[in-house]
LUMSE-417251 format. One line per field, with one value per atom (N, C-alpha, C, O, CB): residue number from 1; residue in one letter; atom name; x, y, z. Coordinates in nm, 3 decimals. Atoms other than C-alpha are relative to their C-alpha. Glycine has a CB too. Example, Ala and Ser with C-alpha at 12.3 -4.5 7.8 and 13.67 -1.06 7.14 Angstrom:
% residues 2
k 1 | 1 | 1 | 1 | 1 | 2 | 2 | 2 | 2 | 2
r A | A | A | A | A | S | S | S | S | S
a N | CA | C | O | CB | N | CA | C | O | CB
xx 0.089 | 1.230 | 0.090 | 0.194 | -0.099 | -0.082 | 1.367 | -0.077 | -0.026 | 0.041
yy -0.119 | -0.450 | 0.120 | 0.118 | 0.003 | -0.119 | -0.106 | 0.109 | 0.220 | 0.046
zz 0.000 | 0.780 | 0.000 | 0.066 | 0.125 | -0.006 | 0.714 | 0.073 | 0.090 | -0.142
//
This chain:
% residues 83
k 1 | 1 | 1 | 1 | 1 | 2 | 2 | 2 | 2 | 2 | 3 | 3 | 3 | 3 | 3 | 4 | 4 | 4 | 4 | 4 | 5 | 5 | 5 | 5 | 5 | 6 | 6 | 6 | 6 | 6 | 7 | 7 | 7 | 7 | 7 | 8 | 8 | 8 | 8 | 8 | 9 | 9 | 9 | 9 | 9 | 10 | 10 | 10 | 10 | 10 | 11 | 11 | 11 | 11 | 11 | 12 | 12 | 12 | 12 | 12 | 13 | 13 | 13 | 13 | 13 | 14 | 14 | 14 | 14 | 14 | 15 | 15 | 15 | 15 | 15 | 16 | 16 | 16 | 16 | 16 | 17 | 17 | 17 | 17 | 17 | 18 | 18 | 18 | 18 | 18 | 19 | 19 | 19 | 19 | 19 | 20 | 20 | 20 | 20 | 20 | 21 | 21 | 21 | 21 | 21 | 22 | 22 | 22 | 22 | 22 | 23 | 23 | 23 | 23 | 23 | 24 | 24 | 24 | 24 | 24 | 25 | 25 | 25 | 25 | 25 | 26 | 26 | 26 | 26 | 26 | 27 | 27 | 27 | 27 | 27 | 28 | 28 | 28 | 28 | 28 | 29 | 29 | 29 | 29 | 29 | 30 | 30 | 30 | 30 | 30 | 31 | 31 | 31 | 31 | 31 | 32 | 32 | 32 | 32 | 32 | 33 | 33 | 33 | 33 | 33 | 34 | 34 | 34 | 34 | 34 | 35 | 35 | 35 | 35 | 35 | 36 | 36 | 36 | 36 | 36 | 37 | 37 | 37 | 37 | 37 | 38 | 38 | 38 | 38 | 38 | 39 | 39 | 39 | 39 | 39 | 40 | 40 | 40 | 40 | 40 | 41 | 41 | 41 | 41 | 41 | 42 | 42 | 42 | 42 | 42 | 43 | 43 | 43 | 43 | 43 | 44 | 44 | 44 | 44 | 44 | 45 | 45 | 45 | 45 | 45 | 46 | 46 | 46 | 46 | 46 | 47 | 47 | 47 | 47 | 47 | 48 | 48 | 48 | 48 | 48 | 49 | 49 | 49 | 49 | 49 | 50 | 50 | 50 | 50 | 50 | 51 | 51 | 51 | 51 | 51 | 52 | 52 | 52 | 52 | 52 | 53 | 53 | 53 | 53 | 53 | 54 | 54 | 54 | 54 | 54 | 55 | 55 | 55 | 55 | 55 | 56 | 56 | 56 | 56 | 56 | 57 | 57 | 57 | 57 | 57 | 58 | 58 | 58 | 58 | 58 | 59 | 59 | 59 | 59 | 59 | 60 | 60 | 60 | 60 | 60 | 61 | 61 | 61 | 61 | 61 | 62 | 62 | 62 | 62 | 62 | 63 | 63 | 63 | 63 | 63 | 64 | 64 | 64 | 64 | 64 | 65 | 65 | 65 | 65 | 65 | 66 | 66 | 66 | 66 | 66 | 67 | 67 | 67 | 67 | 67 | 68 | 68 | 68 | 68 | 68 | 69 | 69 | 69 | 69 | 69 | 70 | 70 | 70 | 70 | 70 | 71 | 71 | 71 | 71 | 71 | 72 | 72 | 72 | 72 | 72 | 73 | 73 | 73 | 73 | 73 | 74 | 74 | 74 | 74 | 74 | 75 | 75 | 75 | 75 | 75 | 76 | 76 | 76 | 76 | 76 | 77 | 77 | 77 | 77 | 77 | 78 | 78 | 78 | 78 | 78 | 79 | 79 | 79 | 79 | 79 | 80 | 80 | 80 | 80 | 80 | 81 | 81 | 81 | 81 | 81 | 82 | 82 | 82 | 82 | 82 | 83 | 83 | 83 | 83 | 83
r X | X | X | X | X | X | X | X | X | X | X | X | X | X | X | X | X | X | X | X | X | X | X | X | X | X | X | X | X | X | X | X | X | X | X | X | X | X | X | X | X | X | X | X | X | X | X | X | X | X | X | X | X | X | X | X | X | X | X | X | X | X | X | X | X | X | X | X | X | X | X | X | X | X | X | X | X | X | X | X | X | X | X | X | X | X | X | X | X | X | X | X | X | X | X | X | X | X | X | X | X | X | X | X | X | X | X | X | X | X | X | X | X | X | X | X | X | X | X | X | X | X | X | X | X | X | X | X | X | X | X | X | X | X | X | X | X | X | X | X | X | X | X | X | X | X | X | X | X | X | X | X | X | X | X | X | X | X | X | X | X | X | X | X | X | X | X | X | X | X | X | X | X | X | X | X | X | X | X | X | X | X | X | X | X | X | X | X | X | X | X | X | X | X | X | X | X | X | X | X | X | X | X | X | X | X | X | X | X | X | X | X | X | X | X | X | X | X | X | X | X | X | X | X | X | X | X | X | X | X | X | X | X | X | X | X | X | X | X | X | X | X | X | X | X | X | X | X | X | X | X | X | X | X | X | X | X | X | X | X | X | X | X | X | X | X | X | X | X | X | X | X | X | X | X | X | X | X | X | X | X | X | X | X | X | X | X | X | X | X | X | X | X | X | X | X | X | X | X | X | X | X | X | X | X | X | X | X | X | X | X | X | X | X | X | X | X | X | X | X | X | X | X | X | X | X | X | X | X | X | X | X | X | X | X | X | X | X | X | X | X | X | X | X | X | X | X | X | X | X | X | X | X | X | X | X | X | X | X | X | X | X | X | X | X | X | X | X | X | X | X | X | X | X | X | X | X | X | X | X | X | X | X | X | X | X | X | X | X | X | X | X | X | X | X | X | X | X | X | X | X | X | X | X | X | X | X | X | X | X | X | X | X | X | X
a N | CA | C | O | CB | N | CA | C | O | CB | N | CA | C | O | CB | N | CA | C | O | CB | N | CA | C | O | CB | N | CA | C | O | CB | N | CA | C | O | CB | N | CA | C | O | CB | N | CA | C | O | CB | N | CA | C | O | CB | N | CA | C | O | CB | N | CA | C | O | CB | N | CA | C | O | CB | N | CA | C | O | CB | N | CA | C | O | CB | N | CA | C | O | CB | N | CA | C | O | CB | N | CA | C | O | CB | N | CA | C | O | CB | N | CA | C | O | CB | N | CA | C | O | CB | N | CA | C | O | CB | N | CA | C | O | CB | N | CA | C | O | CB | N | CA | C | O | CB | N | CA | C | O | CB | N | CA | C | O | CB | N | CA | C | O | CB | N | CA | C | O | CB | N | CA | C | O | CB | N | CA | C | O | CB | N | CA | C | O | CB | N | CA | C | O | CB | N | CA | C | O | CB | N | CA | C | O | CB | N | CA | C | O | CB | N | CA | C | O | CB | N | CA | C | O | CB | N | CA | C | O | CB | N | CA | C | O | CB | N | CA | C | O | CB | N | CA | C | O | CB | N | CA | C | O | CB | N | CA | C | O | CB | N | CA | C | O | CB | N | CA | C | O | CB | N | CA | C | O | CB | N | CA | C | O | CB | N | CA | C | O | CB | N | CA | C | O | CB | N | CA | C | O | CB | N | CA | C | O | CB | N | CA | C | O | CB | N | CA | C | O | CB | N | CA | C | O | CB | N | CA | C | O | CB | N | CA | C | O | CB | N | CA | C | O | CB | N | CA | C | O | CB | N | CA | C | O | CB | N | CA | C | O | CB | N | CA | C | O | CB | N | CA | C | O | CB | N | CA | C | O | CB | N | CA | C | O | CB | N | CA | C | O | CB | N | CA | C | O | CB | N | CA | C | O | CB | N | CA | C | O | CB | N | CA | C | O | CB | N | CA | C | O | CB | N | CA | C | O | CB | N | CA | C | O | CB | N | CA | C | O | CB | N | CA | C | O | CB | N | CA | C | O | CB | N | CA | C | O | CB | N | CA | C | O | CB | N | CA | C | O | CB | N | CA | C | O | CB | N | CA | C | O | CB | N | CA | C | O | CB | N | CA | C | O | CB
xx 0.064 | -0.509 | -0.056 | 0.013 | 0.098 | 0.059 | -0.749 | 0.066 | 0.111 | -0.151 | -0.059 | -0.619 | -0.106 | -0.221 | 0.067 | 0.094 | -0.781 | -0.010 | 0.083 | 0.046 | 0.021 | -0.929 | 0.068 | 0.073 | -0.151 | -0.063 | -0.747 | -0.109 | -0.223 | 0.103 | 0.094 | -0.911 | -0.022 | 0.068 | 0.050 | 0.028 | -1.081 | 0.056 | 0.030 | -0.152 | -0.059 | -0.890 | -0.103 | -0.185 | 0.124 | 0.090 | -1.076 | 0.034 | 0.151 | 0.011 | -0.020 | -1.124 | 0.052 | -0.006 | -0.130 | -0.044 | -0.924 | -0.105 | -0.185 | 0.134 | 0.098 | -1.127 | 0.006 | -0.092 | 0.019 | -0.017 | -0.989 | -0.065 | -0.076 | 0.143 | 0.057 | -1.155 | -0.153 | -0.215 | 0.055 | 0.148 | -1.515 | -0.049 | 0.019 | -0.052 | 0.051 | -1.726 | -0.037 | -0.095 | -0.122 | 0.025 | -1.755 | -0.150 | -0.219 | 0.076 | 0.140 | -2.095 | -0.016 | 0.051 | -0.049 | 0.022 | -2.219 | -0.074 | -0.147 | -0.080 | 0.065 | -2.338 | -0.151 | -0.223 | 0.048 | 0.145 | -2.681 | -0.067 | -0.186 | -0.025 | 0.055 | -2.724 | -0.008 | -0.074 | 0.083 | -0.001 | -2.668 | -0.132 | -0.197 | 0.117 | 0.122 | -2.962 | 0.023 | 0.136 | -0.047 | -0.010 | -3.037 | 0.030 | -0.001 | -0.130 | -0.021 | -2.925 | -0.133 | -0.238 | 0.085 | 0.124 | -3.176 | -0.071 | -0.191 | 0.031 | 0.061 | -3.240 | -0.069 | -0.140 | 0.104 | 0.046 | -3.337 | -0.154 | -0.210 | 0.056 | 0.146 | -3.703 | -0.068 | -0.157 | -0.052 | 0.063 | -3.794 | 0.020 | -0.067 | 0.053 | -0.025 | -3.633 | -0.094 | -0.154 | 0.146 | 0.085 | -3.825 | -0.147 | -0.224 | 0.024 | 0.140 | -4.153 | -0.024 | -0.128 | -0.037 | 0.013 | -4.093 | -0.006 | -0.086 | 0.114 | 0.005 | -4.023 | -0.139 | -0.195 | 0.111 | 0.133 | -4.347 | -0.108 | -0.195 | -0.036 | 0.104 | -4.552 | 0.014 | -0.085 | 0.010 | -0.020 | -4.393 | -0.046 | -0.109 | 0.146 | 0.043 | -4.452 | -0.154 | -0.212 | 0.061 | 0.147 | -4.816 | -0.059 | -0.151 | -0.051 | 0.051 | -4.873 | 0.027 | -0.056 | 0.064 | -0.035 | -4.698 | -0.099 | -0.143 | 0.140 | 0.096 | -4.929 | -0.139 | -0.209 | -0.005 | 0.133 | -5.242 | -0.009 | -0.109 | -0.028 | 0.000 | -5.148 | -0.005 | -0.073 | 0.121 | 0.003 | -5.081 | -0.139 | -0.181 | 0.098 | 0.135 | -5.428 | -0.097 | -0.184 | -0.048 | 0.093 | -5.607 | 0.010 | -0.091 | 0.024 | -0.018 | -5.454 | 0.023 | 0.077 | 0.115 | -0.001 | -5.472 | 0.138 | 0.150 | -0.102 | -0.139 | -5.092 | 0.065 | 0.168 | 0.008 | -0.061 | -5.024 | 0.098 | 0.188 | -0.109 | -0.087 | -4.856 | 0.048 | -0.016 | -0.072 | -0.095 | -4.611 | 0.103 | 0.153 | 0.070 | -0.090 | -4.383 | -0.083 | -0.121 | 0.128 | 0.093 | -4.586 | 0.045 | -0.040 | -0.023 | -0.043 | -4.373 | 0.006 | 0.021 | 0.129 | -0.024 | -4.353 | -0.126 | -0.118 | 0.088 | 0.124 | -4.718 | -0.015 | 0.001 | -0.012 | 0.025 | -4.788 | 0.125 | 0.114 | -0.058 | -0.119 | -4.424 | 0.002 | 0.082 | 0.121 | 0.013 | -4.524 | -0.037 | 0.004 | -0.108 | 0.036 | -4.676 | 0.124 | 0.139 | -0.105 | -0.121 | -4.342 | 0.089 | 0.150 | 0.076 | -0.080 | -4.166 | -0.058 | 0.016 | 0.005 | 0.066 | -4.422 | 0.019 | 0.048 | -0.147 | -0.021 | -4.398 | 0.146 | 0.176 | -0.050 | -0.141 | -4.020 | 0.030 | 0.106 | 0.084 | -0.016 | -4.035 | -0.059 | 0.003 | -0.069 | 0.062 | -4.272 | 0.086 | 0.104 | -0.139 | -0.087 | -4.047 | 0.127 | 0.170 | 0.039 | -0.118 | -3.743 | -0.029 | 0.051 | 0.054 | 0.039 | -3.927 | -0.028 | 0.006 | -0.124 | 0.030 | -4.046 | 0.128 | 0.138 | -0.087 | -0.128 | -3.692 | 0.066 | 0.125 | 0.096 | -0.058 | -3.576 | -0.069 | -0.004 | -0.009 | 0.070 | -3.847 | 0.051 | 0.042 | -0.151 | -0.047 | -3.697 | 0.129 | 0.163 | 0.020 | -0.125 | -3.369 | -0.016 | 0.081 | 0.106 | 0.027 | -3.537 | 0.011 | -0.036 | -0.140 | -0.013 | -3.450 | -0.056 | -0.055 | 0.149
yy -0.088 | 6.608 | 0.121 | 0.178 | 0.043 | -0.116 | 6.886 | 0.131 | 0.150 | 0.010 | -0.130 | 7.236 | 0.096 | 0.094 | 0.056 | -0.099 | 7.512 | 0.119 | 0.154 | 0.049 | -0.116 | 7.807 | 0.120 | 0.133 | 0.027 | -0.124 | 8.136 | 0.104 | 0.094 | 0.059 | -0.108 | 8.444 | 0.089 | 0.111 | 0.084 | -0.093 | 8.675 | 0.135 | 0.185 | 0.010 | -0.130 | 8.997 | 0.109 | 0.101 | 0.023 | -0.114 | 9.320 | 0.072 | 0.085 | 0.097 | -0.074 | 9.510 | 0.140 | 0.209 | 0.007 | -0.137 | 9.829 | 0.099 | 0.066 | 0.024 | -0.102 | 10.149 | 0.042 | 0.090 | 0.122 | -0.046 | 10.219 | -0.090 | -0.052 | 0.012 | 0.094 | 9.915 | -0.002 | -0.099 | -0.139 | -0.006 | 10.024 | 0.007 | 0.064 | 0.124 | -0.010 | 9.985 | 0.145 | 0.216 | -0.094 | -0.140 | 10.310 | 0.020 | -0.067 | 0.033 | -0.036 | 10.479 | 0.066 | 0.165 | 0.095 | -0.060 | 10.551 | 0.131 | 0.153 | -0.095 | -0.132 | 10.902 | -0.016 | 0.060 | 0.085 | 0.021 | 10.766 | -0.041 | -0.016 | -0.106 | 0.051 | 10.611 | 0.107 | 0.084 | -0.114 | -0.103 | 10.935 | 0.075 | 0.088 | 0.097 | -0.077 | 11.135 | 0.142 | 0.188 | 0.003 | -0.135 | 11.479 | 0.096 | 0.066 | 0.039 | -0.100 | 11.790 | 0.055 | 0.038 | 0.116 | -0.045 | 11.954 | 0.110 | 0.130 | 0.050 | -0.110 | 12.245 | -0.048 | 0.029 | 0.103 | 0.048 | 12.022 | -0.003 | 0.047 | -0.139 | 0.015 | 11.948 | 0.140 | 0.168 | -0.094 | -0.132 | 12.309 | 0.076 | 0.153 | 0.081 | -0.070 | 12.436 | -0.050 | 0.032 | -0.018 | 0.045 | 12.211 | 0.023 | 0.045 | -0.145 | -0.033 | 12.262 | 0.150 | 0.187 | -0.036 | -0.144 | 12.640 | 0.028 | 0.112 | 0.076 | -0.019 | 12.620 | -0.038 | 0.034 | -0.085 | 0.040 | 12.431 | 0.099 | 0.132 | -0.136 | -0.095 | 12.674 | 0.135 | 0.193 | 0.020 | -0.125 | 12.984 | -0.008 | 0.085 | 0.041 | 0.017 | 12.849 | -0.004 | 0.056 | -0.130 | 0.005 | 12.771 | 0.138 | 0.178 | -0.095 | -0.137 | 13.119 | 0.091 | 0.176 | 0.059 | -0.082 | 13.277 | -0.019 | 0.077 | -0.033 | 0.031 | 13.102 | 0.051 | 0.108 | -0.151 | -0.046 | 13.180 | 0.153 | 0.205 | -0.046 | -0.143 | 13.548 | 0.047 | 0.144 | 0.055 | -0.034 | 13.560 | -0.013 | 0.072 | -0.088 | 0.017 | 13.426 | 0.099 | 0.150 | -0.140 | -0.091 | 13.644 | 0.142 | 0.209 | 0.000 | -0.136 | 13.969 | 0.010 | 0.109 | 0.063 | -0.002 | 13.878 | 0.034 | 0.119 | 0.097 | -0.011 | 13.856 | 0.135 | 0.164 | -0.033 | -0.131 | 14.206 | -0.010 | 0.072 | 0.104 | 0.020 | 14.077 | -0.143 | -0.224 | 0.033 | -0.064 | 13.958 | 0.087 | 0.181 | -0.103 | -0.089 | 14.109 | 0.062 | -0.008 | -0.078 | -0.062 | 14.364 | -0.004 | -0.020 | 0.142 | -0.016 | 14.390 | -0.124 | -0.112 | 0.061 | 0.120 | 14.028 | -0.075 | -0.173 | -0.092 | 0.059 | 13.938 | -0.147 | -0.189 | 0.018 | 0.142 | 13.569 | -0.080 | -0.195 | -0.057 | 0.068 | 13.481 | -0.019 | -0.097 | 0.077 | 0.026 | 13.508 | -0.147 | -0.205 | 0.095 | 0.141 | 13.162 | -0.087 | -0.185 | -0.041 | 0.080 | 13.030 | 0.009 | -0.090 | 0.046 | -0.017 | 13.173 | -0.086 | -0.157 | 0.150 | 0.081 | 13.011 | -0.148 | -0.221 | 0.032 | 0.138 | 12.678 | -0.039 | -0.155 | -0.032 | 0.026 | 12.707 | -0.031 | -0.122 | 0.120 | 0.028 | 12.727 | -0.139 | -0.217 | 0.112 | 0.131 | 12.428 | -0.113 | -0.215 | -0.007 | 0.103 | 12.231 | -0.022 | -0.135 | 0.040 | 0.014 | 12.304 | -0.077 | -0.160 | 0.135 | 0.072 | 12.184 | -0.147 | -0.236 | 0.064 | 0.140 | 11.873 | -0.079 | -0.195 | -0.005 | 0.070 | 11.785 | -0.032 | -0.139 | 0.089 | 0.025 | 11.819 | -0.116 | -0.191 | 0.125 | 0.108 | 11.577 | -0.136 | -0.234 | 0.012 | 0.129 | 11.304 | -0.043 | -0.162 | 0.008 | 0.033 | 11.322 | -0.011 | -0.030 | 0.105 | 0.000 | 11.325 | -0.142 | -0.238 | 0.060 | 0.133 | 11.038 | 0.007 | -0.093 | -0.048
zz -0.094 | -13.129 | -0.076 | -0.161 | 0.111 | 0.072 | -13.249 | 0.038 | 0.151 | 0.029 | -0.026 | -13.282 | 0.053 | 0.008 | -0.127 | -0.054 | -13.084 | -0.096 | -0.168 | 0.141 | 0.083 | -13.260 | 0.064 | 0.186 | -0.021 | -0.052 | -13.227 | 0.031 | -0.016 | -0.104 | -0.028 | -13.090 | -0.121 | -0.201 | 0.116 | 0.108 | -13.330 | 0.038 | 0.148 | -0.031 | -0.027 | -13.354 | -0.023 | -0.114 | -0.087 | 0.014 | -13.307 | -0.130 | -0.166 | 0.121 | 0.122 | -13.628 | 0.030 | 0.113 | -0.080 | -0.020 | -13.639 | -0.049 | -0.136 | -0.071 | 0.034 | -13.667 | -0.147 | -0.203 | 0.088 | 0.139 | -14.014 | -0.100 | -0.217 | -0.033 | 0.096 | -14.170 | 0.005 | -0.039 | 0.025 | 0.004 | -14.118 | -0.145 | -0.231 | 0.080 | 0.137 | -14.425 | -0.032 | 0.050 | -0.020 | 0.042 | -14.616 | -0.018 | -0.071 | -0.134 | 0.018 | -14.609 | -0.136 | -0.167 | 0.115 | 0.132 | -14.955 | 0.014 | 0.111 | -0.092 | 0.000 | -15.037 | -0.004 | 0.059 | -0.119 | 0.016 | -15.132 | 0.132 | 0.152 | -0.106 | -0.125 | -14.786 | 0.110 | 0.211 | 0.048 | -0.102 | -14.592 | 0.000 | -0.104 | -0.023 | -0.013 | -14.464 | -0.054 | -0.062 | 0.147 | 0.048 | -14.603 | 0.116 | 0.231 | -0.073 | -0.105 | -14.414 | 0.054 | -0.009 | -0.054 | -0.065 | -14.182 | -0.078 | -0.059 | 0.141 | 0.074 | -14.421 | -0.126 | -0.190 | -0.035 | 0.129 | -14.714 | -0.011 | -0.109 | -0.026 | 0.007 | -14.636 | 0.009 | -0.070 | 0.117 | 0.001 | -14.534 | -0.131 | -0.172 | 0.113 | 0.124 | -14.854 | -0.112 | -0.181 | -0.042 | 0.109 | -15.093 | 0.027 | -0.066 | -0.027 | -0.029 | -14.910 | -0.027 | -0.080 | 0.150 | 0.024 | -14.926 | -0.148 | -0.190 | 0.063 | 0.145 | -15.300 | -0.055 | -0.138 | -0.069 | 0.047 | -15.356 | 0.038 | -0.042 | 0.055 | -0.047 | -15.148 | -0.072 | -0.114 | 0.155 | 0.066 | -15.299 | -0.147 | -0.198 | 0.008 | 0.138 | -15.650 | -0.010 | -0.101 | -0.058 | -0.001 | -15.569 | 0.022 | -0.049 | 0.108 | -0.024 | -15.423 | -0.118 | -0.151 | 0.127 | 0.117 | -15.721 | -0.112 | -0.174 | -0.049 | 0.107 | -15.965 | 0.037 | -0.048 | -0.026 | -0.044 | -15.760 | -0.010 | -0.059 | 0.146 | 0.007 | -15.731 | -0.146 | -0.179 | 0.071 | 0.141 | -16.105 | -0.060 | -0.138 | -0.077 | 0.050 | -16.179 | 0.060 | -0.011 | 0.026 | -0.066 | -15.925 | -0.055 | -0.076 | 0.150 | 0.048 | -16.050 | -0.151 | -0.199 | 0.072 | 0.143 | -16.418 | -0.058 | -0.146 | -0.049 | 0.044 | -16.469 | 0.022 | -0.038 | -0.142 | -0.029 | -16.333 | 0.117 | 0.127 | 0.032 | -0.114 | -16.015 | -0.002 | -0.070 | 0.132 | -0.088 | -15.864 | -0.070 | -0.008 | 0.078 | 0.074 | -16.135 | -0.114 | -0.208 | -0.055 | 0.094 | -16.333 | -0.146 | -0.234 | 0.040 | 0.139 | -16.648 | -0.084 | -0.206 | -0.001 | 0.080 | -16.757 | -0.040 | -0.114 | 0.076 | 0.047 | -16.796 | 0.032 | 0.147 | -0.145 | -0.018 | -16.851 | 0.041 | 0.083 | -0.128 | -0.043 | -16.779 | 0.151 | 0.203 | -0.044 | -0.145 | -16.412 | 0.028 | 0.128 | 0.062 | -0.014 | -16.461 | -0.012 | 0.062 | -0.106 | 0.017 | -16.584 | 0.122 | 0.162 | -0.125 | -0.122 | -16.280 | 0.111 | 0.179 | 0.043 | -0.103 | -16.046 | -0.023 | 0.071 | 0.005 | 0.029 | -16.223 | 0.012 | 0.042 | -0.136 | -0.022 | -16.210 | 0.148 | 0.180 | -0.048 | -0.144 | -15.830 | 0.034 | 0.106 | 0.086 | -0.024 | -15.824 | -0.053 | 0.014 | -0.063 | 0.061 | -16.059 | 0.085 | 0.105 | -0.146 | -0.086 | -15.839 | 0.128 | 0.170 | 0.035 | -0.121 | -15.528 | -0.031 | 0.047 | 0.063 | 0.038 | -15.712 | -0.023 | 0.018 | -0.128 | 0.025 | -15.826 | 0.135 | 0.150 | -0.091 | -0.132 | -15.463 | 0.071 | 0.144 | 0.086 | -0.068 | -15.344 | -0.048 | 0.026 | -0.023 | 0.051 | -15.565 | 0.068 | 0.066 | -0.151 | -0.067 | -15.371 | 0.153 | 0.226 | -0.034 | -0.143 | -15.027 | 0.054 | -0.008 | 0.030 | -0.062 | -14.793 | 0.140 | 0.211 | 0.002
//
């Protein structure tokens, strides 16, 4: 005589598959922050060129470009982690 199949037991809540960190969505502040970094960096570089390296920080001269590109680089690095 054939045996009947047993009922499938419900999985306990503790055995859910773990969510990997890479699969989680970014926090709500992530996108506005990297967009702001990109925009601030762009404005910083434009202001440096318009006022012949006298602004936004008067004493550092051409290093204003490095500061602006630093903001842009930070925003770009954040875009690579965006999900």
